[in-house]
C-alpha positions as a printed Julia matrix, in Angstrom:
326×3 Matrix{Float64}:
 62.17   96.68  163.62
 61.17  100.02  162.14
 62.44  100.32  158.75
 60.37  103.42  157.16
 57.61  104.74  158.77
 54.72  101.98  158.43
 56.96   99.03  157.33
 58.31   96.91  159.85
 60.9    93.68  159.65
 59.82   90.86  161.6
 61.3    87.78  162.81
 59.98   83.64  163.12
 62.39   81.63  163.89
 62.42   77.68  162.36
 61.32   74.41  163.92
 64.23   73.31  166.62
 65.21   77.03  166.55
 64.49   79.29  169.95
 63.38   83.01  169.34
 65.86   84.04  171.21
 69.31   81.64  169.63
 67.24   83.18  166.35
 67.2    87.09  167.09
 70.77   86.83  168.26
 72.11   85.0   164.96
 70.28   87.89  163.2
 72.15   90.48  164.63
 74.97   88.34  165.03
 75.23   87.83  160.94
 74.43   91.55  160.44
 78.16   92.51  162.21
 79.77   89.99  160.64
 78.25   88.27  157.57
 79.36   84.44  156.45
 77.62   81.27  155.21
 75.7    78.94  157.87
 74.67   75.42  157.81
 70.71   75.82  157.47
 68.93   78.91  157.79
 67.71   79.99  161.47
 64.49   82.25  160.56
 62.13   84.31  158.12
 61.64   87.87  157.84
 58.35   89.09  157.2
 57.55   92.29  156.81
 54.86   94.44  158.17
 53.39   97.72  156.31
 50.51   99.39  158.68
 49.48  102.4   156.92
 46.51  104.5   155.69
 43.91  101.54  158.14
 46.0    98.41  156.04
 47.91   95.62  157.55
 49.74   93.86  154.66
 51.68   90.88  155.92
 54.88   89.94  153.38
 55.54   86.32  154.13
 55.27   84.69  158.08
 56.92   81.64  158.99
 56.78   77.86  159.52
 53.52   76.73  161.22
 54.71   76.06  164.33
 53.34   77.19  168.01
 56.98   78.84  168.26
 56.85   80.6   165.32
 52.62   82.09  165.9
 54.26   83.3   168.95
 56.81   85.18  167.54
 55.2    86.71  165.27
 52.3    88.06  167.38
 54.69   89.26  169.66
 56.51   91.29  166.66
 53.45   92.38  165.31
 52.2    93.62  169.2
 55.56   95.52  168.99
 54.19   97.51  166.51
 50.62   98.32  167.81
 49.07   95.34  165.84
 47.61   91.69  165.56
 48.13   89.24  163.52
 44.48   89.0   163.52
 44.37   92.22  161.76
 45.81   91.39  158.96
 44.24   91.9   155.44
 46.35   91.25  152.89
 48.94   88.85  153.68
 51.76   88.66  149.71
 53.27   85.33  149.65
 56.88   85.6   147.52
 57.17   81.76  147.19
 54.82   78.28  148.27
 58.37   76.94  150.46
 56.69   76.22  153.96
 59.12   78.94  155.7
 57.44   81.27  153.61
 54.04   79.9   153.7
 53.14   77.66  156.46
 52.13   79.49  159.05
 49.22   81.27  156.2
 46.05   79.15  156.73
 46.35   80.46  160.39
 46.63   84.03  159.63
 43.98   83.31  156.85
 42.07   81.53  159.89
 42.18   83.88  162.26
 41.68   87.16  160.23
 39.79   86.01  156.81
 42.6    87.71  155.39
 43.1    87.43  151.53
 45.62   85.84  150.36
 48.11   87.35  147.47
 50.44   85.17  145.4
 52.1    84.35  141.87
 49.56   81.88  140.13
 52.85   79.85  139.14
 53.04   78.86  143.43
 49.63   78.25  143.47
 49.12   75.25  140.68
 51.91   73.81  143.33
 50.04   73.92  146.76
 47.57   70.77  146.42
 50.52   68.97  145.02
 52.64   69.81  147.88
 50.54   70.51  150.65
 47.55   68.52  150.28
 49.45   64.95  148.36
 52.5    65.94  149.16
 53.21   61.59  148.36
 52.76   62.73  144.64
 55.57   65.37  144.49
 58.25   63.01  146.87
 57.47   60.4   149.29
 60.69   61.06  151.66
 59.25   64.62  151.7
 55.76   63.93  152.92
 55.9    63.77  156.75
 57.86   67.0   156.6
 55.44   68.63  155.3
 52.33   67.54  156.7
 54.24   67.8   159.82
 55.43   71.88  159.3
 52.54   72.61  156.55
 49.1    74.12  156.34
 47.67   74.64  153.1
 45.39   77.54  152.1
 44.62   78.5   148.39
 45.43   81.53  146.97
 42.71   84.01  146.65
 44.21   86.65  144.67
 46.65   84.43  141.81
 49.38   87.19  140.34
 50.93   87.02  136.91
 53.64   89.97  137.45
 52.87   94.21  137.5
 50.45   94.54  140.11
 50.11   97.45  141.61
 49.29   96.1   145.9
 48.97   99.2   147.84
 48.47   99.61  151.55
 47.83  103.25  152.63
 50.2   105.15  150.47
 52.83  101.9   150.24
 52.81  101.34  146.98
 54.03   97.77  146.02
 54.42   96.96  142.36
 55.19   92.54  141.66
 58.19   91.37  139.85
 57.67   88.28  139.53
 61.6    86.58  139.51
 61.09   83.21  138.79
 63.8    80.62  139.43
 64.12   79.79  143.01
 60.46   78.76  142.87
 58.73   78.99  139.92
 56.32   81.86  140.78
 58.87   84.03  143.2
 58.05   87.02  143.51
 59.4    90.39  145.01
 57.5    93.71  146.06
 59.32   97.35  144.99
 58.22  100.45  146.44
 59.14  102.83  143.94
 58.37  105.8   145.94
 60.76  104.86  148.96
 62.97  102.79  146.98
 62.48   99.67  148.93
 62.94   96.05  147.62
 61.4    92.97  149.75
 63.32   90.39  147.76
 62.13   87.17  149.55
 64.88   84.83  148.58
 65.43   86.55  145.02
 68.35   87.89  146.51
 70.25   87.48  149.5
 72.81   89.37  151.39
 75.92   86.96  151.78
 74.46   83.3   150.88
 72.63   82.48  147.07
 69.19   80.42  146.98
 69.13   77.12  145.97
 68.16   76.98  142.5
 66.24   73.38  142.0
 65.55   71.13  138.55
 62.51   69.16  139.36
 58.5    68.08  138.07
 57.52   71.26  138.97
 60.01   73.96  137.75
 60.27   75.3   134.31
 62.66   73.31  131.76
 65.4    75.78  132.57
 65.01   77.02  136.29
 68.6    78.34  136.53
 68.01   80.75  133.34
 65.07   81.73  134.38
 66.66   83.02  137.76
 69.31   84.06  135.99
 67.27   86.58  134.09
 65.31   87.36  137.03
 68.79   88.84  138.41
 68.93   91.26  135.83
 65.22   92.61  135.35
 65.83   93.72  139.47
 68.81   95.19  138.4
 67.15   97.71  136.58
 65.24   98.96  139.0
 66.12  102.18  141.61
 67.03  100.62  144.78
 67.98  102.02  147.94
 67.64   98.79  150.33
 66.88   95.73  150.06
 64.68   93.74  152.53
 65.28   89.91  151.9
 63.22   87.03  153.86
 66.64   85.55  155.67
 69.84   86.65  156.82
 69.62   90.82  157.12
 69.03   93.48  154.84
 71.23   95.48  153.05
 71.87   98.31  150.73
 73.69   96.54  148.25
 71.64   95.9   145.4
 73.91   96.24  142.46
 76.96   94.33  144.12
 75.19   91.63  145.46
 73.61   91.1   142.05
 77.33   91.11  140.74
 78.55   88.35  143.31
 75.52   86.33  142.48
 76.29   86.38  138.35
 80.64   85.46  139.44
 78.93   82.67  142.25
 76.97   80.59  139.41
 79.93   81.55  136.49
 82.03   79.86  138.77
 79.75   77.13  139.96
 79.17   76.54  136.51
 83.08   76.5   135.05
 83.33   73.68  138.13
 79.9    71.67  137.31
 81.38   71.1   133.19
 85.24   70.32  134.62
 83.54   67.11  136.93
 81.56   65.46  133.77
 83.41   62.9   132.84
 84.77   63.06  129.11
 82.05   60.0   128.36
 79.33   61.4   130.49
 78.63   61.42  134.09
 75.35   61.3   136.2
 74.13   64.25  138.0
 74.75   61.94  141.21
 77.69   61.33  140.22
 78.2    65.32  139.64
 77.14   66.9   142.57
 79.41   64.02  144.76
 81.98   65.93  143.3
 81.37   69.65  143.75
 82.8    71.79  146.65
 80.24   72.61  147.81
 79.98   76.18  150.57
 79.25   74.11  153.26
 81.14   70.87  152.66
 80.96   67.41  150.53
 78.16   65.61  149.33
 78.78   62.48  151.25
 79.13   64.77  154.55
 75.22   66.57  154.4
 71.73   65.09  155.63
 69.23   62.97  153.56
 67.36   66.73  152.64
 70.44   68.72  151.98
 71.7    65.77  149.32
 68.52   66.38  147.63
 68.4    69.22  147.27
 72.44   69.78  146.15
 71.01   67.34  143.68
 68.39   68.93  142.68
 70.35   71.96  141.87
 73.13   70.45  140.07
 70.55   68.77  137.78
 69.65   72.76  136.93
 73.14   73.98  136.55
 73.51   71.1   134.14
 70.19   71.56  132.66
 71.27   75.41  132.24
 74.71   73.67  130.48
 72.61   71.94  127.98
 70.63   74.67  126.97
 73.61   76.59  126.65
 75.14   73.83  123.86
 77.97   72.79  126.31
 76.45   69.45  127.58
 74.46   66.55  125.67
 72.0    64.3   126.91
 72.24   60.25  126.75
 70.16   57.38  128.52
 72.35   54.74  129.34
 70.22   51.61  130.5
 67.06   54.03  132.51
 69.52   56.52  133.4
 70.51   60.23  132.29
 74.24   60.97  131.62
 75.66   64.15  130.56
 78.52   64.53  128.18
 80.33   66.78  127.21
 79.8    68.46  123.32
């Protein structure tokens, strides 16, 4: 789909989804926005201008996703072999998984924030060091390729007459970036801002000390930009940036209040709190193991934020960390 002349929205399906099913859901969500369990597709963006072919994100490393990428690019007169720059908003496997394959066939430069480049080895080359239960999952769906260019934020990436400003937006990932094109007032928001759902903001060994604080501050940074069209990596594009930022702030304010209520007077573990939360898609006990892990890490991020704000204290008991109301 052409967004403006030279900039196109593509679609690559997640594993276990067909391109046809994912495309139909993309249309349905645009007509009737709603929260869905799981994400069936990622939306890469193709920029063709002045002899440059830039791709922002790519998709999982599956044959179906590659075929979808190739077909989508062909519809706009291009091919993965023509990519000159591959910009990765963050190295989660649905955005980064196919990067190695694209680089092999195109010899393109792969660009990402330096903090994302730091974690590639432990997540993809030696994932067992990070989390044993994730190793098979990542080995099946992820292909590692190092960054050719490590970004810091503030750089300008040119593709023909497009000039994308790199905006560092940590939170969902430590090195998450958005790309802002001021001349066209377009923001490629990755997972930072999505039209109906909120990205998972987790706390784990590879995040900062306060990832939710980072995320909320990053929202305010993006909110100062003059944006007319937001192009996210999931769901669908939107023109309601300011409204969406207010909604996300309100969501986390409500969730933080709920987390605080779920902490016992004598203290609770993060797992206990996660089990008491009314998550948007159900209860913790009903989630698949992968989603339980995500909910647990997101709970930790919220509890840490409350700790940083002076509303909770920490106590170690029998080698477990308890969060205690102040």
